[in-house]
C-alpha angles and dihedrals in degrees: 000000000000090000093051113101111226114208108244093225089062090064123090111234090221106043095025087220130117109279119249098182109018116200130179122227127213088263089066096246121126122224137169107271096235093049097049091043090056089047092053093044091052091053091048092048090053089057098252120148091217140010130236121241106245091220108034098023089227119143115265127199113246095230117099089213087080090065113101118208112240098217095171093055092045091054091049091051091047092049091049090051091050094054093047105051093127090063091062095260113147121212114256112231120233112257117243114267121238116265115274116247092233089063090051093047090054092050091049090053089052091050089054092048121102094235108106094203094051088044093055095043092050092050091050091051092047089049092053092048092047092055088068087065097163095060104026107034095086099046091043092050092048090050091057102253092142091053092049092049093048091054091046091052090047090050092051090047093053091046092046090230128132098200111136089354096123092052092047093050093048093048091047093050093048096046100037115128119166095239120161091256093052091046091054091053097052108022093086100016106116090171091064091053088049090051092053090047088051090055092050092053097041112107092193093069127083120251091250090064090054091050091054091046091051092050090049091049088056090050092048096049089052092061102027120116121249090246089061096045091050090059095060112122130224090255090063092059093042089057091050092050091047089058089053089049091053088050094200100165142345089247092055091048092051092049092051092047090051091051093049092047092050093049101038099082095057128091115311093335095117091060091044091052090049091047090052088061097250097143095059093045097049092046091051088048090055096042100044105030099043089214128201123276096265093052091049090051090051091048093052092044090056093044090052090051093049094046090063088078125064093237091054094050091048093054092044092054091046091062107090093221100040104105092032090054093051090049094046095051093051111110091000109084116027142313089264091057090045091054094048094044090052090049089054093048091046092051090052094044093049105038109018102034102141117162089259093052093048090049092047091053087057095043097050092047096251089131091049089051090052089054090049090054087060090056098038127099095251139121118302094236090058090053090049091050092050091048091051091052092050091051092054092069103017090133092060100040110032098079098035117128087215091078119070113237095238091061091062096048094089096041115103109206 
């Protein structure tokens, strides 16, 4: 085998092994599917919005649906393996093809039929196909599986029955793609949001159904129109906060935080979120759970949104650890957290700066942290924001013995 010359274009640039399932990215470079998938998943896990092509350094979308199978190269590799069996080269099997749309159309018709047995069998087959998300998500979405599952969930909600609900939610969550057709179905459909809320509050359903419902709620709020988000009632936000209070899993918490962030800018939603008790719960989540970086960023993003209204600032100040938490997380987590923490402190310093608040900022080292931002190796706009906050109450802070002299040396008054 050592004497056998292996064509360079058979080798994956990431794994440096012969490719079993070559796929081409939007940058024009071909990789083995498993290797580039791991590369994209790593970028997503690190919180990046896109990945970088290892060869060209171009930006790559994080979705594996943008990978195009390179059938010609795969056939060449398979043929080369067949003619070189004596060198210890094993034949590479042909990857399974995506499901044909005609099969999916037939299964959707059976789901819509009145026969319970056909209905159940079709759902089970769709569920099995949906589990192979990488290959089947796109053809199933194009065939209208998401639409069929949405109408099935709505039907069960209106009937008050949970039969087949878990399967429908799982299939919907696995096949969901925000196509124009899917957006039109959910972007103004308040009944669908009510149906998902019904699932979340239904004690008869298994926890897995609630997880799928929560993920779908996140997907829906990302594409919903402002007119729909403005119609959300206080009970909706109370249900979201109750999930945070139960603290079932980091994934659930992240999904709820995403939903609250997406809905908070619209109408009176900020005040509703505050009234539902979100500020206390998310601050306790940050203080007690010591969450990962992404969760902390989401928490501070939501807190910054809520502190733009008077009710939000009032509740934030009421929490004994509020200002201290914002100060402590500065320069410790990420630039995103730094930006949101400074926004919170600025909102308090500008609009809620009572004598007690100004004194507490000094006492819990928030002012010292602002001075440290001026000296730190961070973005210029963060330094400017910190400087503006310091100038707001320069008269109260500049001569305080609570701030070490060296922290004030770089601060121009």
